[in-house]
VEXPA-580442 format. One line per 10 residues: number of its first residue (from 1); their letters; for each residue x, y, z of C-alpha. Coordinates in steps of 0.25 Angstrom, whole numbers, plus 5000, padded with zeros to 4 digits. Layout:
N
NUM = A = X/Y/Z ~ ...
This chain:
520
1 = XXXXXXXXXX = 4938/4930/4954 ~ 4953/4929/4955 ~ 4958/4939/4945 ~ 4967/4949/4952 ~ 4966/4964/4952 ~ 4974/4968/4940 ~ 4967/4959/4931 ~ 4954/4965/4936 ~ 4959/4979/4932 ~ 4963/4973/4918
11 = XXXXXXXXXX = 4950/4967/4916 ~ 4942/4979/4919 ~ 4951/4987/4909 ~ 4955/4998/4918 ~ 4964/5009/4913 ~ 4976/5005/4922 ~ 4990/5001/4920 ~ 4994/4986/4923 ~ 5006/4981/4930 ~ 5018/4979/4921
21 = XXXXXXXXXX = 5021/4965/4917 ~ 5035/4966/4924 ~ 5037/4970/4939 ~ 5044/4983/4940 ~ 5059/4982/4944 ~ 5063/4987/4958 ~ 5065/5002/4959 ~ 5080/5006/4957 ~ 5083/4992/4951 ~ 5088/5000/4939
31 = XXXXXXXXXX = 5100/5005/4947 ~ 5107/4992/4946 ~ 5110/4990/4931 ~ 5126/4990/4932 ~ 5128/5005/4931 ~ 5132/5007/4945 ~ 5142/4995/4945 ~ 5150/5000/4933 ~ 5165/5001/4937 ~ 5169/5016/4936
41 = XXXXXXXXXX = 5179/5016/4948 ~ 5193/5010/4948 ~ 5203/5008/4959 ~ 5215/5010/4950 ~ 5219/5018/4938 ~ 5211/5030/4935 ~ 5200/5031/4945 ~ 5188/5039/4941 ~ 5181/5037/4955 ~ 5173/5050/4958
51 = XXXXXXXXXX = 5178/5057/4970 ~ 5167/5058/4981 ~ 5167/5064/4995 ~ 5174/5055/5005 ~ 5184/5050/4995 ~ 5198/5050/5000 ~ 5210/5054/4991 ~ 5225/5053/4994 ~ 5232/5066/4990 ~ 5247/5070/4989
61 = XXXXXXXXXX = 5252/5083/4984 ~ 5267/5087/4983 ~ 5275/5097/4976 ~ 5272/5112/4974 ~ 5272/5115/4988 ~ 5261/5106/4992 ~ 5261/5093/4999 ~ 5249/5085/5002 ~ 5248/5070/5006 ~ 5234/5067/5012
71 = XXXXXXXXXX = 5221/5059/5010 ~ 5209/5068/5007 ~ 5194/5065/5008 ~ 5185/5071/4998 ~ 5175/5081/5006 ~ 5160/5080/5006 ~ 5160/5092/4997 ~ 5168/5084/4987 ~ 5182/5091/4989 ~ 5196/5088/4993
81 = XXXXXXXXXX = 5202/5097/5003 ~ 5217/5097/4999 ~ 5227/5103/5008 ~ 5235/5115/5002 ~ 5225/5115/4990 ~ 5211/5116/4995 ~ 5198/5110/4992 ~ 5196/5103/4978 ~ 5182/5097/4974 ~ 5184/5083/4969
91 = XXXXXXXXXX = 5171/5075/4971 ~ 5167/5069/4958 ~ 5181/5068/4952 ~ 5187/5055/4948 ~ 5199/5051/4956 ~ 5207/5051/4943 ~ 5204/5066/4941 ~ 5207/5070/4955 ~ 5222/5072/4953 ~ 5219/5081/4941
101 = XXXXXXXXXX = 5209/5090/4949 ~ 5220/5091/4960 ~ 5231/5095/4950 ~ 5222/5106/4944 ~ 5219/5111/4958 ~ 5234/5111/4962 ~ 5238/5118/4949 ~ 5227/5129/4951 ~ 5234/5132/4965 ~ 5248/5133/4959
111 = XXXXXXXXXX = 5252/5119/4962 ~ 5253/5112/4949 ~ 5267/5105/4952 ~ 5261/5098/4964 ~ 5261/5083/4963 ~ 5248/5076/4966 ~ 5244/5062/4970 ~ 5229/5059/4973 ~ 5223/5045/4974 ~ 5209/5041/4980
121 = XXXXXXXXXX = 5211/5034/4993 ~ 5197/5026/4991 ~ 5199/5022/4977 ~ 5201/5007/4980 ~ 5190/4997/4977 ~ 5181/4993/4988 ~ 5173/4980/4990 ~ 5158/4981/4993 ~ 5149/4969/4996 ~ 5135/4969/4990
131 = XXXXXXXXXX = 5125/4959/4996 ~ 5111/4957/5000 ~ 5100/4958/4989 ~ 5108/4961/4977 ~ 5110/4953/4964 ~ 5125/4950/4966 ~ 5129/4951/4980 ~ 5144/4952/4981 ~ 5157/4960/4983 ~ 5159/4972/4974
141 = XXXXXXXXXX = 5170/4982/4972 ~ 5170/4997/4969 ~ 5175/5010/4973 ~ 5172/5017/4986 ~ 5165/5028/4978 ~ 5155/5018/4972 ~ 5141/5019/4975 ~ 5133/5008/4982 ~ 5125/5007/4969 ~ 5138/5003/4962
151 = XXXXXXXXXX = 5140/4991/4971 ~ 5125/4987/4971 ~ 5125/4987/4956 ~ 5138/4978/4956 ~ 5130/4968/4964 ~ 5119/4968/4953 ~ 5109/4977/4960 ~ 5098/4974/4970 ~ 5093/4960/4969 ~ 5079/4960/4962
161 = XXXXXXXXXX = 5067/4957/4970 ~ 5074/4956/4984 ~ 5084/4967/4985 ~ 5082/4981/4991 ~ 5084/4994/4984 ~ 5082/5002/4997 ~ 5090/4994/5008 ~ 5105/4993/5003 ~ 5114/4993/5015 ~ 5129/4998/5015
171 = XXXXXXXXXX = 5136/4990/5026 ~ 5150/4993/5031 ~ 5157/4985/5041 ~ 5144/4979/5046 ~ 5137/4993/5047 ~ 5127/4999/5038 ~ 5132/5011/5032 ~ 5119/5015/5024 ~ 5106/5010/5017 ~ 5105/5012/5003
181 = XXXXXXXXXX = 5092/5015/4996 ~ 5092/5015/4981 ~ 5079/5022/4979 ~ 5085/5036/4982 ~ 5096/5034/4972 ~ 5086/5028/4961 ~ 5076/5040/4963 ~ 5086/5052/4966 ~ 5100/5047/4964 ~ 5103/5048/4979
191 = XXXXXXXXXX = 5113/5038/4985 ~ 5121/5038/4998 ~ 5135/5044/4999 ~ 5142/5032/5004 ~ 5156/5027/5001 ~ 5159/5012/4999 ~ 5170/5006/5008 ~ 5177/4993/5006 ~ 5169/4981/5012 ~ 5155/4988/5012
201 = XXXXXXXXXX = 5143/4980/5010 ~ 5130/4983/5002 ~ 5118/4975/5007 ~ 5105/4975/4999 ~ 5093/4972/5007 ~ 5081/4965/5004 ~ 5070/4972/4996 ~ 5060/4980/5004 ~ 5045/4981/5002 ~ 5042/4983/4987
211 = XXXXXXXXXX = 5031/4990/4980 ~ 5029/4989/4965 ~ 5024/5001/4957 ~ 5019/5000/4943 ~ 5009/5007/4933 ~ 5008/5022/4932 ~ 5021/5025/4939 ~ 5034/5032/4935 ~ 5043/5021/4942 ~ 5037/5007/4941
221 = XXXXXXXXXX = 5045/4999/4951 ~ 5046/4990/4963 ~ 5049/5000/4974 ~ 5055/4995/4987 ~ 5051/5002/5000 ~ 5057/5002/5014 ~ 5049/4994/5023 ~ 5036/5001/5028 ~ 5038/5012/5017 ~ 5030/5006/5006
231 = XXXXXXXXXX = 5019/5017/5004 ~ 5011/5021/4992 ~ 5017/5035/4993 ~ 5031/5029/4993 ~ 5028/5021/4981 ~ 5022/5033/4973 ~ 5035/5041/4976 ~ 5044/5030/4970 ~ 5035/5025/4958 ~ 5030/5039/4954
241 = XXXXXXXXXX = 5015/5037/4950 ~ 5012/5043/4936 ~ 5002/5055/4935 ~ 4992/5045/4929 ~ 4992/5035/4940 ~ 4979/5036/4948 ~ 4978/5022/4955 ~ 4986/5011/4960 ~ 4984/4996/4961 ~ 4991/4990/4972
251 = XXXXXXXXXX = 4993/4975/4974 ~ 5000/4967/4984 ~ 4998/4959/4997 ~ 4992/4962/5010 ~ 4991/4952/5021 ~ 4996/4941/5012 ~ 4985/4943/5002 ~ 4984/4950/4989 ~ 4980/4964/4989 ~ 4977/4974/4979
261 = XXXXXXXXXX = 4970/4988/4978 ~ 4968/4999/4969 ~ 4969/5014/4974 ~ 4970/5028/4969 ~ 4984/5033/4968 ~ 4982/5043/4979 ~ 4979/5032/4989 ~ 4992/5025/4987 ~ 5001/5035/4994 ~ 4997/5031/5008
271 = XXXXXXXXXX = 4996/5016/5005 ~ 5006/5007/5012 ~ 5012/4997/5002 ~ 5017/4983/5005 ~ 5028/4975/4999 ~ 5025/4969/4986 ~ 5014/4979/4982 ~ 5012/4982/4968 ~ 5006/4996/4965 ~ 5001/4999/4951
281 = XXXXXXXXXX = 4999/5014/4948 ~ 4987/5015/4939 ~ 4981/5026/4930 ~ 4966/5024/4931 ~ 4956/5033/4925 ~ 4947/5035/4937 ~ 4934/5037/4928 ~ 4935/5023/4923 ~ 4938/5015/4935 ~ 4932/5014/4949
291 = XXXXXXXXXX = 4937/5006/4962 ~ 4930/4994/4967 ~ 4933/4986/4980 ~ 4932/4972/4984 ~ 4931/4966/4998 ~ 4929/4953/5004 ~ 4935/4940/5000 ~ 4944/4945/4990 ~ 4959/4946/4987 ~ 4967/4955/4979
301 = XXXXXXXXXX = 4961/4968/4974 ~ 4952/4975/4984 ~ 4950/4987/4975 ~ 4951/4988/4960 ~ 4947/4997/4949 ~ 4935/4994/4939 ~ 4930/5002/4928 ~ 4918/5011/4931 ~ 4905/5004/4928 ~ 4911/4990/4930
311 = XXXXXXXXXX = 4901/4980/4935 ~ 4903/4970/4946 ~ 4904/4958/4937 ~ 4915/4964/4929 ~ 4924/4964/4942 ~ 4919/4953/4951 ~ 4927/4942/4944 ~ 4940/4950/4946 ~ 4940/4951/4961 ~ 4950/4942/4968
321 = XXXXXXXXXX = 4943/4934/4979 ~ 4947/4925/4990 ~ 4946/4911/4983 ~ 4935/4903/4990 ~ 4932/4913/5000 ~ 4924/4924/4993 ~ 4909/4923/4993 ~ 4907/4929/4979 ~ 4892/4927/4979 ~ 4891/4937/4991
331 = XXXXXXXXXX = 4898/4948/4983 ~ 4892/4962/4985 ~ 4896/4976/4983 ~ 4898/4988/4993 ~ 4895/5001/4986 ~ 4897/5015/4991 ~ 4885/5021/4985 ~ 4876/5010/4991 ~ 4883/5013/5005 ~ 4880/5028/5004
341 = XXXXXXXXXX = 4865/5025/5001 ~ 4865/5016/5013 ~ 4872/5026/5022 ~ 4862/5036/5017 ~ 4850/5027/5020 ~ 4855/5024/5034 ~ 4857/5039/5037 ~ 4843/5042/5033 ~ 4837/5031/5042 ~ 4846/5037/5053
351 = XXXXXXXXXX = 4840/5051/5050 ~ 4826/5045/5052 ~ 4830/5038/5064 ~ 4836/5050/5071 ~ 4824/5059/5067 ~ 4814/5049/5072 ~ 4821/5048/5085 ~ 4823/5063/5087 ~ 4809/5066/5084 ~ 4801/5055/5091
361 = XXXXXXXXXX = 4790/5061/5101 ~ 4788/5056/5115 ~ 4775/5056/5123 ~ 4781/5056/5137 ~ 4794/5059/5144 ~ 4798/5045/5145 ~ 4796/5043/5130 ~ 4804/5055/5127 ~ 4816/5050/5136 ~ 4815/5037/5128
371 = XXXXXXXXXX = 4815/5044/5115 ~ 4827/5052/5119 ~ 4835/5040/5122 ~ 4831/5033/5109 ~ 4835/5045/5102 ~ 4849/5045/5108 ~ 4850/5030/5105 ~ 4846/5032/5091 ~ 4856/5043/5089 ~ 4867/5034/5093
381 = XXXXXXXXXX = 4862/5023/5084 ~ 4861/5033/5072 ~ 4876/5037/5075 ~ 4880/5022/5073 ~ 4871/5020/5061 ~ 4877/5033/5054 ~ 4891/5027/5056 ~ 4887/5014/5048 ~ 4894/5013/5034 ~ 4885/5005/5024
391 = XXXXXXXXXX = 4892/4996/5015 ~ 4884/4998/5003 ~ 4882/4984/5000 ~ 4876/4980/4986 ~ 4871/4966/4986 ~ 4873/4958/4973 ~ 4859/4952/4971 ~ 4861/4939/4964 ~ 4876/4938/4967 ~ 4888/4945/4961
401 = XXXXXXXXXX = 4887/4937/4948 ~ 4873/4942/4945 ~ 4872/4955/4951 ~ 4881/4964/4943 ~ 4882/4979/4946 ~ 4890/4991/4942 ~ 4901/4994/4952 ~ 4903/5007/4958 ~ 4915/5015/4962 ~ 4920/5010/4976
411 = XXXXXXXXXX = 4911/4997/4976 ~ 4916/4986/4984 ~ 4914/4971/4980 ~ 4913/4963/4992 ~ 4915/4948/4991 ~ 4913/4941/5005 ~ 4920/4929/5010 ~ 4913/4916/5011 ~ 4908/4913/5025 ~ 4903/4901/5032
421 = XXXXXXXXXX = 4896/4909/5044 ~ 4884/4917/5047 ~ 4884/4928/5056 ~ 4873/4932/5065 ~ 4873/4945/5073 ~ 4864/4956/5078 ~ 4853/4953/5088 ~ 4857/4938/5091 ~ 4862/4933/5105 ~ 4875/4928/5099
431 = XXXXXXXXXX = 4880/4934/5086 ~ 4889/4925/5079 ~ 4894/4919/5066 ~ 4889/4905/5063 ~ 4892/4894/5053 ~ 4883/4895/5041 ~ 4873/4883/5039 ~ 4864/4882/5027 ~ 4853/4877/5035 ~ 4852/4888/5045
441 = XXXXXXXXXX = 4844/4901/5043 ~ 4843/4914/5050 ~ 4836/4909/5062 ~ 4846/4898/5064 ~ 4858/4907/5064 ~ 4851/4917/5074 ~ 4848/4905/5083 ~ 4862/4901/5083 ~ 4866/4915/5087 ~ 4858/4914/5100
451 = XXXXXXXXXX = 4845/4920/5094 ~ 4840/4934/5094 ~ 4842/4944/5105 ~ 4830/4951/5111 ~ 4834/4963/5103 ~ 4833/4956/5089 ~ 4824/4960/5078 ~ 4820/4946/5073 ~ 4813/4952/5061 ~ 4827/4959/5057
461 = XXXXXXXXXX = 4836/4948/5054 ~ 4846/4951/5043 ~ 4855/4943/5035 ~ 4867/4950/5029 ~ 4872/4941/5017 ~ 4887/4941/5012 ~ 4882/4947/4999 ~ 4878/4960/5006 ~ 4863/4956/5006 ~ 4854/4957/5018
471 = XXXXXXXXXX = 4842/4949/5020 ~ 4832/4947/5032 ~ 4832/4934/5039 ~ 4830/4922/5029 ~ 4835/4908/5029 ~ 4846/4909/5018 ~ 4858/4912/5027 ~ 4871/4911/5019 ~ 4885/4909/5024 ~ 4891/4923/5028
481 = XXXXXXXXXX = 4877/4929/5031 ~ 4876/4938/5043 ~ 4863/4937/5051 ~ 4860/4950/5058 ~ 4848/4952/5068 ~ 4844/4966/5070 ~ 4839/4972/5083 ~ 4825/4976/5087 ~ 4824/4991/5087 ~ 4815/4996/5099
491 = XXXXXXXXXX = 4810/5011/5100 ~ 4798/5019/5104 ~ 4798/5024/5090 ~ 4794/5015/5079 ~ 4801/5024/5069 ~ 4814/5023/5076 ~ 4813/5008/5076 ~ 4811/5008/5061 ~ 4822/5018/5059 ~ 4832/5011/5067
501 = XXXXXXXXXX = 4829/4997/5061 ~ 4830/5003/5047 ~ 4844/5009/5051 ~ 4849/4995/5057 ~ 4844/4988/5044 ~ 4851/4998/5035 ~ 4864/4997/5043 ~ 4863/4981/5042 ~ 4861/4981/5027 ~ 4871/4992/5023
511 = XXXXXXXXXX = 4882/4990/5033 ~ 4880/4975/5038 ~ 4880/4979/5053 ~ 4870/4980/5064 ~ 4870/4993/5072 ~ 4868/4993/5087 ~ 4854/4996/5091 ~ 4851/5008/5099 ~ 4846/5005/5113 ~ 4832/5012/5112
């Protein structure tokens, strides 16, 4: 019983998508294919550097009744405010075309004979250090107007498997200028408005928590999240589930152990994800599958889909169990429909109990007072009993390999862990867990627990076995059994005694717990 969750789904021939053979690439990794690092700007000769707000230019004008000798800065609106001439929009122009633009402006203003000298003040090359989790850390040159992507691309891009796409720091003189997150650019083309300076350093941090999305999504990839922000809702926003996606299969690690689950897509939104999780978006046909749970000494999947009408023997060999710890012979089923029937039966017994308590007649004032007090105690007992939730245990007579049955939606297959102890509780002097001995019977264990209390009903000693079965007394005590001694019910009404005893027995069998006795 060691085949993992995805093999289970394959063997059951479910209508789901399987994980791709190759792990998806990190989201935004396609940015670094050499396109941003191509040299387009030069410090000498014709310079086609696009002018951007913040650029500085040296401007000299003489002749034609105009004299200007100054350094100008391109305004945030992309214009140069030239003395004696006015404002000229220049953003987006290359430095090599700026002089022609100025000449046209001067000619239009009647100063065609004016001499012009214009040169970019920031056109010299700058050196930027790129370090951290990049493919080729080093020192790279570029223009002040080059983007941060230009220098990252020159360094070979983010280092696969260890570099962060969301934690890239621009350092200047030992101070952090900004933190670059590449996701807004990859998704919407947004990037920071920053100008590189000589000696700046780009530091790529280590990869943050990563979750992989595959299957029925528009963007299969490995997505990186800021620490603490890896949620199902954030993953869906990035990956974009396809309309046909109806469920997710999540696998990862929780508490150092393998973890898997299968959920409807709508339950993913509020789910907290962990680093290394893999989420497969699946298009399941609901009419053809149902969800089965597993509890106990198991590892891996705790919920998984099976075809409707599947039988226990079809799936039990695909459940991943804890090697050497699982008691496979004690396997049993928890079933919702059985739990509902048990709940209904308890409710009917409680109704009869309340009716008999409230309608009991009295022959004297003293007896009437006793009856009233009994009714009050019974009412409190009924309230506690109503809160009990039966487990709906289905015992597999003959063991799991002989007792085959058709599974139902929501069934939980329980595989108890092996145990070396026997628990004794209820009406004994010293309830305790004791080491199992083959030669001991019920009487021996009760004696080791200090014997019966004066409230014990010695005729109602139940043994709750690991496989869900409940027997009365007997000498065949097995490791992991729970011996429970029921209390004696005392009342003036024989019907109340019968009804209370019945409820106590029903609760023990259906919920495996002993209700406190009312003090009648």
